C-alpha positions as CSV (number, residue, x, y, z in Angstrom):
1,M,0.0,0.0,0.0
2,P,1.4,3.5,-0.8
3,D,2.6,5.4,2.2
4,H,1.3,9.0,2.2
5,P,1.5,11.4,5.1
6,Q,-1.8,12.2,6.9
7,T,-3.5,15.4,5.8
8,P,-6.5,17.2,7.2
9,A,-9.7,15.4,6.3
10,Q,-10.7,15.7,2.6
11,H,-14.2,15.3,1.4
12,A,-15.8,14.4,-1.9
13,F,-19.5,13.8,-2.8
14,L,-22.0,12.4,-5.3
15,F,-24.8,14.7,-6.2
16,A,-27.7,12.8,-7.7
17,D,-31.5,12.2,-7.4
18,P,-31.9,9.5,-6.3
19,A,-28.5,8.9,-4.6
20,A,-29.1,6.2,-2.0
21,H,-28.5,3.4,-4.5
22,S,-25.0,4.5,-5.4
23,L,-22.0,2.2,-5.1
24,S,-19.6,5.2,-5.4
25,P,-19.1,5.7,-1.6
26,L,-17.9,2.0,-1.3
27,M,-15.4,2.5,-4.1
28,H,-14.0,5.9,-3.1
29,R,-13.8,5.1,0.6
30,A,-11.7,2.0,-0.3
31,A,-9.5,4.2,-2.5
32,F,-9.0,6.7,0.3
33,A,-7.9,3.8,2.6
34,Y,-5.6,2.3,0.0
35,A,-4.0,5.7,-0.7
36,G,-3.5,6.5,3.0
37,I,-5.5,9.7,2.7
38,D,-7.7,11.0,5.5
39,G,-10.8,11.4,3.3
40,D,-14.4,10.5,3.0
41,Y,-17.0,10.3,0.2
42,A,-20.7,10.7,0.7
43,A,-23.7,10.3,-1.7
44,R,-26.2,13.2,-1.3
45,R,-29.6,13.4,-2.8
46,V,-29.7,16.8,-4.5
47,L,-32.9,18.0,-6.2
48,A,-32.6,20.0,-9.3
49,P,-33.6,23.3,-7.7
50,D,-30.9,22.8,-5.0
51,L,-28.0,22.1,-7.4
52,P,-26.6,25.7,-7.5
53,D,-26.3,25.8,-3.7
54,A,-24.8,22.3,-3.5
55,V,-22.2,23.2,-6.2
56,A,-21.4,26.5,-4.5
57,G,-20.6,24.6,-1.3
58,L,-17.8,22.7,-3.1
59,R,-15.7,25.9,-3.0
60,A,-15.1,25.4,0.7
61,S,-11.8,24.4,2.2
62,G,-11.2,20.7,2.5
63,I,-13.6,19.8,-0.4
64,L,-11.9,17.9,-3.2
65,G,-15.0,17.9,-5.5
66,A,-17.9,15.9,-6.5
67,N,-19.3,13.3,-8.9
68,L,-22.6,14.0,-10.7
69,S,-25.2,11.6,-11.8
70,L,-28.8,11.9,-13.1
71,P,-30.3,14.4,-13.5
72,H,-27.4,16.9,-13.1
73,K,-24.7,16.1,-15.7
74,E,-25.8,18.7,-18.2
75,S,-27.4,21.3,-16.0
76,V,-24.3,21.7,-14.0
77,L,-22.2,23.1,-16.8
78,A,-23.3,26.7,-16.3
79,L,-22.3,26.6,-12.6
80,L,-18.6,25.8,-13.2
81,D,-15.6,28.0,-13.8
82,E,-13.9,25.8,-16.4
83,L,-14.6,22.8,-18.5
84,T,-12.1,20.3,-20.0
85,P,-12.3,19.9,-23.8
86,A,-14.0,16.5,-23.4
87,A,-16.7,17.8,-21.0
88,R,-17.3,20.7,-23.4
89,A,-17.6,18.5,-26.4
90,I,-19.8,15.9,-24.7
91,G,-21.9,18.6,-23.1
92,A,-21.9,16.7,-19.8
93,V,-19.9,16.7,-16.6
94,N,-19.7,13.8,-14.2
95,T,-16.7,15.0,-12.1
96,I,-16.1,18.4,-10.5
97,V,-12.6,19.2,-9.3
98,H,-12.1,21.9,-6.7
99,K,-8.8,23.8,-7.2
100,G,-8.1,26.9,-5.1
101,G,-11.7,28.0,-4.9
102,R,-12.4,27.4,-8.6
103,L,-14.5,24.5,-10.0
104,H,-13.3,22.5,-13.0
105,G,-15.7,20.3,-14.8
106,D,-14.5,17.0,-16.4
107,N,-16.0,13.9,-18.0
108,T,-14.4,10.7,-16.9
109,D,-17.2,8.6,-18.4
110,A,-15.7,8.6,-21.9
111,P,-12.2,7.5,-20.9
112,G,-13.6,5.1,-18.3
113,F,-15.8,3.6,-21.0
114,L,-12.8,3.1,-23.3
115,A,-10.7,1.6,-20.5
116,A,-13.6,-0.9,-19.8
117,L,-13.8,-1.8,-23.5
118,A,-10.0,-2.5,-23.5
119,D,-10.4,-4.8,-20.4
120,A,-13.2,-6.6,-22.3
121,E,-11.0,-7.0,-25.4
122,A,-13.5,-5.2,-27.5
123,P,-12.8,-5.0,-31.2
124,K,-10.7,-2.0,-32.2
125,G,-12.3,0.2,-34.8
126,G,-15.0,-1.3,-37.0
127,L,-18.7,-0.6,-36.9
128,S,-20.3,0.2,-33.6
129,V,-23.9,0.9,-32.7
130,V,-24.8,3.0,-29.7
131,L,-28.4,2.6,-28.3
132,G,-29.7,5.8,-26.7
133,A,-29.2,9.5,-27.2
134,G,-28.9,10.9,-23.6
135,G,-25.8,11.8,-21.6
136,A,-24.4,8.3,-21.4
137,A,-24.8,7.9,-25.2
138,R,-23.1,11.3,-25.7
139,A,-20.0,10.0,-23.8
140,A,-20.0,6.7,-25.7
141,V,-20.3,8.3,-29.1
142,Y,-17.6,10.8,-28.3
143,A,-15.3,8.1,-26.9
144,L,-15.8,5.7,-29.9
145,K,-15.3,8.5,-32.4
146,Q,-12.0,9.5,-30.7
147,A,-10.9,5.8,-30.8
148,G,-11.6,5.6,-34.6
149,H,-14.8,3.7,-34.7
150,E,-17.6,4.2,-37.2
151,V,-20.6,4.9,-35.1
152,L,-24.3,4.4,-35.7
153,I,-26.8,5.9,-33.2
154,V,-30.1,4.1,-32.7
155,N,-32.7,5.7,-30.5
156,R,-36.5,5.3,-30.0
157,T,-36.8,9.0,-30.8
158,H,-35.0,9.2,-34.2
159,A,-34.7,13.0,-34.2
160,R,-32.6,12.8,-31.0
161,A,-30.3,10.3,-32.7
162,Q,-30.0,12.6,-35.7
163,A,-29.2,15.6,-33.4
164,L,-26.5,13.7,-31.6
165,A,-24.9,12.5,-34.8
166,A,-24.9,16.0,-36.2
167,E,-23.2,17.3,-33.1
168,L,-20.6,14.6,-32.3
169,G,-20.3,12.6,-35.5
170,G,-21.6,9.3,-36.6
171,R,-24.9,8.5,-38.3
172,A,-28.4,8.1,-37.0
173,A,-30.0,4.8,-38.0
174,W,-33.4,3.1,-37.7
175,P,-33.3,-0.3,-35.9
176,E,-35.1,-1.9,-38.8
177,T,-32.5,-0.8,-41.4
178,A,-29.2,-0.8,-39.5
179,P,-26.6,-3.1,-41.1
180,W,-26.5,-5.4,-38.0
181,S,-24.5,-8.2,-39.5
182,A,-21.5,-5.8,-39.9
183,V,-21.7,-4.6,-36.3
184,T,-18.7,-5.6,-34.1
185,L,-19.7,-3.6,-31.0
186,L,-23.2,-3.0,-29.6
187,V,-23.4,-0.6,-26.7
188,N,-26.5,0.0,-24.6
189,A,-26.3,3.6,-23.3
190,S,-30.0,3.9,-22.7
191,S,-31.8,3.2,-19.4
192,A,-33.6,0.1,-20.8
193,G,-33.1,-2.7,-18.3
194,L,-32.3,-0.4,-15.4
195,D,-35.7,-0.4,-13.5
196,A,-37.3,-3.3,-15.4
197,P,-34.8,-6.1,-16.0
198,E,-36.9,-7.7,-18.7
199,D,-36.9,-4.6,-20.8
200,S,-34.6,-4.4,-23.8
201,P,-33.6,-1.4,-25.9
202,L,-34.3,-3.7,-28.9
203,S,-37.6,-5.4,-29.6
204,V,-35.8,-8.1,-31.5
205,F,-32.2,-9.0,-30.9
206,P,-30.3,-8.6,-34.2
207,P,-27.9,-10.9,-36.0
208,L,-24.5,-9.3,-35.2
209,D,-21.0,-10.2,-36.5
210,P,-20.0,-13.4,-34.7
211,S,-17.0,-11.6,-33.2
212,A,-19.1,-8.8,-31.7
213,L,-19.0,-7.7,-28.1
214,V,-22.3,-6.5,-26.6
215,Y,-21.7,-3.9,-23.8
216,D,-24.5,-2.8,-21.5
217,M,-23.7,0.3,-19.3
218,V,-26.3,-1.0,-16.9
219,Y,-24.6,-3.0,-14.2
220,R,-27.5,-3.8,-11.8
221,P,-28.8,-6.4,-12.7
222,A,-25.5,-7.9,-13.7
223,E,-27.1,-9.5,-16.7
224,T,-29.9,-7.5,-18.4
225,R,-32.2,-9.0,-21.0
226,L,-30.0,-7.5,-23.8
227,L,-27.0,-9.3,-22.4
228,R,-28.9,-12.5,-21.9
229,D,-30.2,-12.4,-25.5
230,A,-26.6,-11.7,-26.7
231,R,-25.2,-14.6,-24.7
232,A,-28.0,-16.9,-26.1
233,A,-26.8,-15.8,-29.6
234,G,-23.2,-17.0,-28.8
235,L,-21.8,-13.5,-28.4
236,R,-19.4,-12.1,-25.8
237,T,-21.0,-9.8,-23.3
238,Q,-20.0,-7.2,-20.6
239,N,-22.0,-5.1,-18.2
240,G,-21.2,-1.6,-17.0
241,L,-19.3,-2.4,-13.8
242,G,-15.9,-1.9,-15.3
243,M,-16.9,1.5,-16.7
244,L,-18.2,2.4,-13.2
245,A,-14.9,1.5,-11.6
246,H,-12.7,3.1,-14.3
247,Q,-14.6,6.4,-14.2
248,A,-14.3,6.4,-10.4
249,R,-10.5,5.7,-10.6
250,L,-10.1,8.7,-13.0
251,A,-12.1,11.0,-10.8
252,F,-10.2,10.0,-7.7
253,A,-6.9,10.7,-9.4
254,A,-8.1,14.1,-10.5
255,W,-9.0,15.0,-6.9
256,T,-6.0,13.6,-5.1
257,G,-3.2,13.1,-7.7
258,V,-3.1,9.4,-6.7
259,D,-3.7,6.7,-9.3
260,V,-5.3,3.9,-7.3
261,P,-5.5,0.5,-9.2
262,V,-8.9,-0.2,-10.7
263,S,-8.9,-3.5,-8.8
264,V,-9.3,-1.6,-5.5
265,F,-12.5,-0.1,-6.8
266,L,-13.8,-3.4,-8.1
267,E,-13.0,-5.3,-5.0
268,A,-14.9,-2.7,-2.9
269,L,-18.1,-3.8,-4.7
270,N,-18.9,-6.7,-2.4
271,P,-21.5,-8.2,-2.4
272,P,-21.4,-8.2,-6.2
273,A,-23.3,-5.4,-7.8
274,G,-25.5,-8.0,-9.6
275,D,-27.0,-8.9,-6.2
276,L,-28.2,-5.4,-5.6
277,A,-31.0,-3.2,-7.0
278,G,-30.7,-1.7,-10.5
279,A,-28.3,1.0,-11.5
280,A,-26.1,2.3,-14.4
281,A,-22.8,4.1,-14.4
282,P,-21.9,5.9,-12.2
Protein backbone atom coordinates (compact mmCIF):
# COMPACT_ATOMS: atom_id res chain seq x y z
CA MET A 1 0.00 0.00 0.00
CA PRO A 2 1.41 3.46 -0.83
CA ASP A 3 2.64 5.40 2.21
CA HIS A 4 1.28 8.96 2.20
CA PRO A 5 1.49 11.39 5.13
CA GLN A 6 -1.78 12.16 6.86
CA THR A 7 -3.47 15.39 5.84
CA PRO A 8 -6.51 17.20 7.18
CA ALA A 9 -9.73 15.41 6.28
CA GLN A 10 -10.70 15.74 2.64
CA HIS A 11 -14.24 15.30 1.35
CA ALA A 12 -15.85 14.38 -1.94
CA PHE A 13 -19.48 13.80 -2.82
CA LEU A 14 -21.96 12.41 -5.26
CA PHE A 15 -24.83 14.72 -6.20
CA ALA A 16 -27.74 12.80 -7.71
CA ASP A 17 -31.46 12.21 -7.45
CA PRO A 18 -31.88 9.49 -6.32
CA ALA A 19 -28.55 8.89 -4.61
CA ALA A 20 -29.13 6.17 -2.00
CA HIS A 21 -28.53 3.36 -4.53
CA SER A 22 -25.03 4.52 -5.44
CA LEU A 23 -22.00 2.25 -5.11
CA SER A 24 -19.61 5.20 -5.39
CA PRO A 25 -19.12 5.65 -1.61
CA LEU A 26 -17.93 2.03 -1.31
CA MET A 27 -15.37 2.50 -4.07
CA HIS A 28 -14.02 5.89 -3.06
CA ARG A 29 -13.76 5.07 0.63
CA ALA A 30 -11.72 2.00 -0.34
CA ALA A 31 -9.54 4.21 -2.52
CA PHE A 32 -8.96 6.71 0.31
CA ALA A 33 -7.93 3.84 2.59
CA TYR A 34 -5.61 2.35 -0.05
CA ALA A 35 -3.95 5.71 -0.69
CA GLY A 36 -3.53 6.47 3.01
CA ILE A 37 -5.50 9.71 2.69
CA ASP A 38 -7.72 10.96 5.49
CA GLY A 39 -10.76 11.44 3.31
CA ASP A 40 -14.40 10.52 2.96
CA TYR A 41 -17.01 10.30 0.21
CA ALA A 42 -20.75 10.71 0.68
CA ALA A 43 -23.71 10.34 -1.67
CA ARG A 44 -26.18 13.19 -1.35
CA ARG A 45 -29.63 13.42 -2.84
CA VAL A 46 -29.73 16.82 -4.51
CA LEU A 47 -32.94 17.98 -6.15
CA ALA A 48 -32.61 19.99 -9.35
CA PRO A 49 -33.56 23.35 -7.74
CA ASP A 50 -30.93 22.78 -5.03
CA LEU A 51 -28.03 22.06 -7.38
CA PRO A 52 -26.63 25.66 -7.50
CA ASP A 53 -26.28 25.80 -3.71
CA ALA A 54 -24.79 22.31 -3.55
CA VAL A 55 -22.20 23.16 -6.20
CA ALA A 56 -21.36 26.47 -4.54
CA GLY A 57 -20.60 24.57 -1.34
CA LEU A 58 -17.81 22.70 -3.12
CA ARG A 59 -15.68 25.85 -3.02
CA ALA A 60 -15.12 25.44 0.73
CA SER A 61 -11.77 24.43 2.20
CA GLY A 62 -11.23 20.68 2.50
CA ILE A 63 -13.56 19.82 -0.39
CA LEU A 64 -11.95 17.87 -3.21
CA GLY A 65 -14.96 17.94 -5.52
CA ALA A 66 -17.93 15.85 -6.51
CA ASN A 67 -19.33 13.34 -8.94
CA LEU A 68 -22.58 14.04 -10.71
CA SER A 69 -25.21 11.59 -11.85
CA LEU A 70 -28.77 11.89 -13.08
CA PRO A 71 -30.26 14.43 -13.49
CA HIS A 72 -27.38 16.90 -13.10
CA LYS A 73 -24.68 16.08 -15.66
CA GLU A 74 -25.81 18.65 -18.20
CA SER A 75 -27.44 21.34 -16.04
CA VAL A 76 -24.28 21.75 -13.96
CA LEU A 77 -22.21 23.14 -16.84
CA ALA A 78 -23.33 26.73 -16.29
CA LEU A 79 -22.33 26.58 -12.61
CA LEU A 80 -18.64 25.81 -13.20
CA ASP A 81 -15.61 28.02 -13.84
CA GLU A 82 -13.88 25.83 -16.42
CA LEU A 83 -14.59 22.76 -18.54
CA THR A 84 -12.15 20.27 -20.00
CA PRO A 85 -12.30 19.87 -23.80
CA ALA A 86 -13.97 16.48 -23.38
CA ALA A 87 -16.66 17.81 -21.03
CA ARG A 88 -17.32 20.73 -23.36
CA ALA A 89 -17.57 18.50 -26.43
CA ILE A 90 -19.77 15.89 -24.73
CA GLY A 91 -21.90 18.56 -23.09
CA ALA A 92 -21.94 16.72 -19.79
CA VAL A 93 -19.89 16.73 -16.58
CA ASN A 94 -19.65 13.79 -14.19
CA THR A 95 -16.68 15.05 -12.15
CA ILE A 96 -16.09 18.43 -10.52
CA VAL A 97 -12.56 19.16 -9.28
CA HIS A 98 -12.05 21.94 -6.70
CA LYS A 99 -8.79 23.84 -7.17
CA GLY A 100 -8.14 26.94 -5.08
CA GLY A 101 -11.75 28.04 -4.94
CA ARG A 102 -12.41 27.39 -8.63
CA LEU A 103 -14.48 24.51 -9.96
CA HIS A 104 -13.32 22.54 -12.98
CA GLY A 105 -15.74 20.26 -14.82
CA ASP A 106 -14.51 17.04 -16.41
CA ASN A 107 -16.04 13.94 -17.95
CA THR A 108 -14.42 10.67 -16.90
CA ASP A 109 -17.25 8.59 -18.37
CA ALA A 110 -15.71 8.64 -21.86
CA PRO A 111 -12.18 7.50 -20.95
CA GLY A 112 -13.62 5.14 -18.33
CA PHE A 113 -15.77 3.57 -21.03
CA LEU A 114 -12.79 3.09 -23.34
CA ALA A 115 -10.75 1.56 -20.51
CA ALA A 116 -13.57 -0.88 -19.78
CA LEU A 117 -13.78 -1.82 -23.46
CA ALA A 118 -10.05 -2.50 -23.48
CA ASP A 119 -10.41 -4.75 -20.43
CA ALA A 120 -13.17 -6.63 -22.26
CA GLU A 121 -10.97 -6.98 -25.36
CA ALA A 122 -13.52 -5.21 -27.51
CA PRO A 123 -12.84 -5.02 -31.25
CA LYS A 124 -10.72 -2.00 -32.16
CA GLY A 125 -12.32 0.16 -34.78
CA GLY A 126 -15.01 -1.30 -36.99
CA LEU A 127 -18.72 -0.56 -36.93
CA SER A 128 -20.29 0.23 -33.56
CA VAL A 129 -23.91 0.87 -32.66
CA VAL A 130 -24.83 3.02 -29.66
CA LEU A 131 -28.35 2.61 -28.31
CA GLY A 132 -29.67 5.80 -26.74
CA ALA A 133 -29.19 9.55 -27.17
CA GLY A 134 -28.88 10.88 -23.62
CA GLY A 135 -25.85 11.85 -21.56
CA ALA A 136 -24.37 8.34 -21.40
CA ALA A 137 -24.80 7.94 -25.15
CA ARG A 138 -23.07 11.26 -25.74
CA ALA A 139 -20.03 10.03 -23.78
CA ALA A 140 -20.05 6.71 -25.67
CA VAL A 141 -20.28 8.31 -29.11
CA TYR A 142 -17.56 10.82 -28.29
CA ALA A 143 -15.26 8.10 -26.95
CA LEU A 144 -15.81 5.74 -29.86
CA LYS A 145 -15.26 8.46 -32.44
CA GLN A 146 -12.03 9.45 -30.67
CA ALA A 147 -10.94 5.81 -30.83
CA GLY A 148 -11.57 5.57 -34.57
CA HIS A 149 -14.83 3.65 -34.68
CA GLU A 150 -17.55 4.15 -37.24
CA VAL A 151 -20.62 4.88 -35.12
CA LEU A 152 -24.33 4.42 -35.74
CA ILE A 153 -26.80 5.85 -33.22
CA VAL A 154 -30.14 4.11 -32.69
CA ASN A 155 -32.72 5.74 -30.46
CA ARG A 156 -36.46 5.33 -29.99
CA THR A 157 -36.83 9.03 -30.84
CA HIS A 158 -35.01 9.16 -34.18
CA ALA A 159 -34.75 12.95 -34.16
CA ARG A 160 -32.61 12.83 -31.03
CA ALA A 161 -30.29 10.32 -32.67
CA GLN A 162 -30.00 12.64 -35.66
CA ALA A 163 -29.20 15.62 -33.43
CA LEU A 164 -26.52 13.68 -31.56
CA ALA A 165 -24.94 12.46 -34.79
CA ALA A 166 -24.87 15.99 -36.20
CA GLU A 167 -23.17 17.28 -33.07
CA LEU A 168 -20.62 14.58 -32.25
CA GLY A 169 -20.30 12.59 -35.46
CA GLY A 170 -21.62 9.26 -36.57
CA ARG A 171 -24.91 8.54 -38.30
CA ALA A 172 -28.42 8.08 -37.03
CA ALA A 173 -30.01 4.76 -38.00
CA TRP A 174 -33.39 3.09 -37.72
CA PRO A 175 -33.28 -0.28 -35.94
CA GLU A 176 -35.15 -1.86 -38.85
CA THR A 177 -32.54 -0.84 -41.44
CA ALA A 178 -29.23 -0.81 -39.53
CA PRO A 179 -26.55 -3.11 -41.05
CA TRP A 180 -26.52 -5.37 -38.00
CA SER A 181 -24.49 -8.19 -39.53
CA ALA A 182 -21.49 -5.84 -39.87
CA VAL A 183 -21.66 -4.57 -36.27
CA THR A 184 -18.72 -5.62 -34.07
CA LEU A 185 -19.66 -3.58 -30.98
CA LEU A 186 -23.16 -2.97 -29.63
CA VAL A 187 -23.43 -0.56 -26.70
CA ASN A 188 -26.54 0.04 -24.64
CA ALA A 189 -26.29 3.59 -23.32
CA SER A 190 -30.03 3.88 -22.67
CA SER A 191 -31.85 3.24 -19.40
CA ALA A 192 -33.56 0.12 -20.76
CA GLY A 193 -33.15 -2.73 -18.28
CA LEU A 194 -32.34 -0.42 -15.39
CA ASP A 195 -35.66 -0.36 -13.55
CA ALA A 196 -37.28 -3.25 -15.43
CA PRO A 197 -34.77 -6.08 -15.99
CA GLU A 198 -36.91 -7.70 -18.67
CA ASP A 199 -36.94 -4.56 -20.80
CA SER A 200 -34.58 -4.40 -23.77
CA PRO A 201 -33.64 -1.42 -25.93
CA LEU A 202 -34.26 -3.67 -28.95
CA SER A 203 -37.60 -5.38 -29.56
CA VAL A 204 -35.80 -8.13 -31.48
CA PHE A 205 -32.16 -9.02 -30.90
CA PRO A 206 -30.35 -8.58 -34.24
CA PRO A 207 -27.87 -10.93 -35.97
CA LEU A 208 -24.50 -9.30 -35.23
CA ASP A 209 -21.04 -10.17 -36.52
CA PRO A 210 -19.97 -13.40 -34.72
CA SER A 211 -16.96 -11.59 -33.23
CA ALA A 212 -19.09 -8.81 -31.75
CA LEU A 213 -19.05 -7.67 -28.13
CA VAL A 214 -22.31 -6.52 -26.57
CA TYR A 215 -21.69 -3.94 -23.82
CA ASP A 216 -24.46 -2.75 -21.51
CA MET A 217 -23.72 0.29 -19.34
CA VAL A 218 -26.31 -0.96 -16.87
CA TYR A 219 -24.57 -3.00 -14.15
CA ARG A 220 -27.47 -3.83 -11.85
CA PRO A 221 -28.79 -6.37 -12.66
CA ALA A 222 -25.49 -7.91 -13.69
CA GLU A 223 -27.14 -9.51 -16.72
CA THR A 224 -29.87 -7.52 -18.45
CA ARG A 225 -32.21 -9.00 -20.99
CA LEU A 226 -30.01 -7.51 -23.75
CA LEU A 227 -26.95 -9.34 -22.43
CA ARG A 228 -28.92 -12.52 -21.93
CA ASP A 229 -30.16 -12.38 -25.52
CA ALA A 230 -26.61 -11.73 -26.73
CA ARG A 231 -25.22 -14.64 -24.74
CA ALA A 232 -27.95 -16.90 -26.14
CA ALA A 233 -26.77 -15.85 -29.61
CA GLY A 234 -23.24 -16.99 -28.75
CA LEU A 235 -21.79 -13.50 -28.41
CA ARG A 236 -19.42 -12.06 -25.83
CA THR A 237 -21.03 -9.75 -23.26
CA GLN A 238 -19.98 -7.24 -20.62
CA ASN A 239 -21.97 -5.12 -18.18
CA GLY A 240 -21.16 -1.60 -16.99
CA LEU A 241 -19.35 -2.44 -13.77
CA GLY A 242 -15.91 -1.95 -15.33
CA MET A 243 -16.87 1.48 -16.67
CA LEU A 244 -18.18 2.42 -13.22
CA ALA A 245 -14.86 1.47 -11.63
CA HIS A 246 -12.68 3.13 -14.26
CA GLN A 247 -14.56 6.43 -14.22
CA ALA A 248 -14.30 6.43 -10.43
CA ARG A 249 -10.55 5.74 -10.62
CA LEU A 250 -10.06 8.68 -12.97
CA ALA A 251 -12.14 11.00 -10.77
CA PHE A 252 -10.21 9.99 -7.66
CA ALA A 253 -6.91 10.66 -9.44
CA ALA A 254 -8.12 14.09 -10.52
CA TRP A 255 -9.04 14.97 -6.93
CA THR A 256 -6.01 13.56 -5.14
CA GLY A 257 -3.22 13.06 -7.67
CA VAL A 258 -3.09 9.37 -6.67
CA ASP A 259 -3.75 6.72 -9.34
CA VAL A 260 -5.28 3.87 -7.35
CA PRO A 261 -5.48 0.53 -9.21
CA VAL A 262 -8.89 -0.17 -10.67
CA SER A 263 -8.87 -3.50 -8.83
CA VAL A 264 -9.30 -1.57 -5.55
CA PHE A 265 -12.54 -0.06 -6.82
CA LEU A 266 -13.83 -3.37 -8.15
CA GLU A 267 -12.97 -5.29 -4.99
CA ALA A 268 -14.91 -2.74 -2.94
CA LEU A 269 -18.09 -3.78 -4.70
CA ASN A 270 -18.89 -6.66 -2.40
CA PRO A 271 -21.48 -8.16 -2.40
CA PRO A 272 -21.37 -8.25 -6.18
CA ALA A 273 -23.31 -5.44 -7.83
CA GLY A 274 -25.49 -8.02 -9.55
CA ASP A 275 -27.01 -8.91 -6.17
CA LEU A 276 -28.21 -5.37 -5.59
CA ALA A 277 -30.98 -3.19 -7.03
CA GLY A 278 -30.74 -1.70 -10.54
CA ALA A 279 -28.26 0.99 -11.54
CA ALA A 280 -26.14 2.30 -14.38
CA ALA A 281 -22.80 4.06 -14.36
CA PRO A 282 -21.91 5.90 -12.20
